[in-house]
C-alpha positions as a printed Julia matrix, in Angstrom:
129×3 Matrix{Float64}:
   6.94   11.63   -6.65
   7.69    8.39   -8.46
   6.63    7.82  -12.08
   4.28    4.94  -11.41
   3.17    4.35  -15.03
   5.53    1.39  -15.42
   3.79   -0.36  -12.51
   0.4    -0.43  -14.24
  -0.96   -3.47  -16.06
   0.93   -6.24  -14.27
  -0.81   -9.56  -13.63
  -1.52  -10.51  -10.02
   0.56  -13.38   -8.6
   0.32  -13.76   -4.83
   3.68  -13.35   -3.16
   5.37  -12.27   -6.41
   3.23   -9.48   -7.86
   0.65   -8.39   -5.34
  -0.24   -5.27   -3.37
   2.88   -5.39   -1.2
   5.04   -5.94   -4.27
   3.41   -2.79   -5.66
   4.34   -0.82   -2.54
   7.93   -2.11   -2.68
   8.21   -1.32   -6.4
   6.79    2.18   -5.96
   9.3     3.02   -3.25
  12.12    1.35   -5.19
  11.5     3.92   -7.94
  12.45    6.53   -5.33
  15.58    4.67   -4.25
  13.98    3.26   -1.09
  14.44   -0.48   -0.54
  11.74   -2.08    1.58
  12.27   -5.69    2.66
  10.1    -8.44    1.32
   8.01  -10.51    3.71
   6.61  -13.99    3.38
   2.91  -13.74    2.66
   0.48  -15.53    4.97
  -1.09  -18.7     3.65
  -4.52  -17.67    4.89
  -5.43  -14.0     4.73
  -8.57  -14.63    6.73
  -6.81  -15.81    9.88
  -3.54  -13.84    9.77
  -2.71  -10.58   11.43
  -1.92   -7.63    9.18
   1.68   -7.57    8.0
   1.22   -3.88    7.23
   0.01   -2.87   10.66
   2.77   -4.95   12.33
   5.66   -3.74   10.18
   4.94   -0.15    9.08
   6.55    1.77   11.95
   9.63   -0.45   11.98
  10.12    0.18    8.25
  10.27    3.94    8.7
   6.62    4.84    8.15
   4.58    7.1    10.39
   0.84    7.08   10.7
  -1.03   10.14    9.43
  -4.68   11.08    9.37
  -6.65   10.34    6.2
  -7.4    14.04    5.81
  -3.64   14.77    5.79
  -2.85   12.24    3.02
  -0.42   13.21    0.28
   0.81   11.65   -2.94
   3.07    8.76   -1.97
   1.26    7.89    1.25
   0.09    4.31    1.68
  -3.49    3.39    2.59
  -3.93    0.11    4.45
  -7.36   -1.35    3.79
  -9.64   -4.04    5.06
 -11.29   -5.44    1.92
 -13.28   -8.5     2.87
 -10.73   -9.76    5.4
 -10.76   -9.78    9.2
  -7.58   -7.66    9.36
  -6.37   -4.86    7.03
  -4.5    -6.9     4.4
  -4.46   -4.62    1.35
  -2.24   -1.65    0.53
  -2.7     1.14   -2.0
  -0.6     4.19   -2.78
  -2.09    7.65   -3.21
  -1.04    8.98   -6.62
  -3.45   11.92   -6.42
  -5.74   13.12   -3.63
  -8.56   10.9    -4.88
  -6.7     8.22   -6.87
  -4.9     5.1    -5.71
  -2.39    2.79   -7.35
  -2.92   -0.77   -6.21
  -2.97   -4.42   -7.13
  -6.12   -6.34   -6.32
  -6.4   -10.11   -6.29
  -6.9   -11.62   -9.75
  -6.73   -8.23  -11.48
  -4.1    -6.24  -13.33
  -2.4    -3.52  -11.31
  -3.76   -0.06  -11.94
  -4.96    3.32  -10.8
  -8.51    3.74   -9.54
 -10.69    6.5    -8.21
 -10.78    6.47   -4.39
 -14.46    5.6    -4.18
 -16.47    5.61   -0.96
 -16.03    1.8    -0.88
 -12.27    2.23   -0.57
 -12.49    5.2     1.8
 -14.67    3.18    4.21
 -12.19    0.3     4.1
  -9.12    2.35    5.1
  -7.78    1.26    8.49
  -4.68    3.49    8.43
  -2.63    5.82    6.26
   1.16    5.72    6.5
   3.8     8.1     5.2
   7.4     7.09    4.65
   9.45    9.22    7.02
  12.77    7.38    7.47
  15.62    9.78    6.88
  13.25   12.73    7.0
  13.65   15.67    9.34
   9.86   16.02    9.49
   8.29   14.68   12.49
């Protein structure tokens, strides 16, 4: 899949360099342009942009056990709705950008596994289905 090394080590800036920016950048490396969305002012009271938009952007939902490199995990990390996205770069590693941290790759710990609300795979233009 995409060479994600160039996406590591970026400072977090909400709405400019955040977890959705990471998803967009990762797919851009593969020639896939995902639209940008205005970020909610309050993550605690907003519905999940990911859960609302994924299918319309060409993603399909897959089971966690069926995850592959390049799939996107949507997580609920301390918010009412799933508001965080991470990309599987190995079966047990995710590339993501957490609030107030540099972007990076982390082990998919049980904390993250328990927080996953959905896993999506980009399928637009694919004959799989």
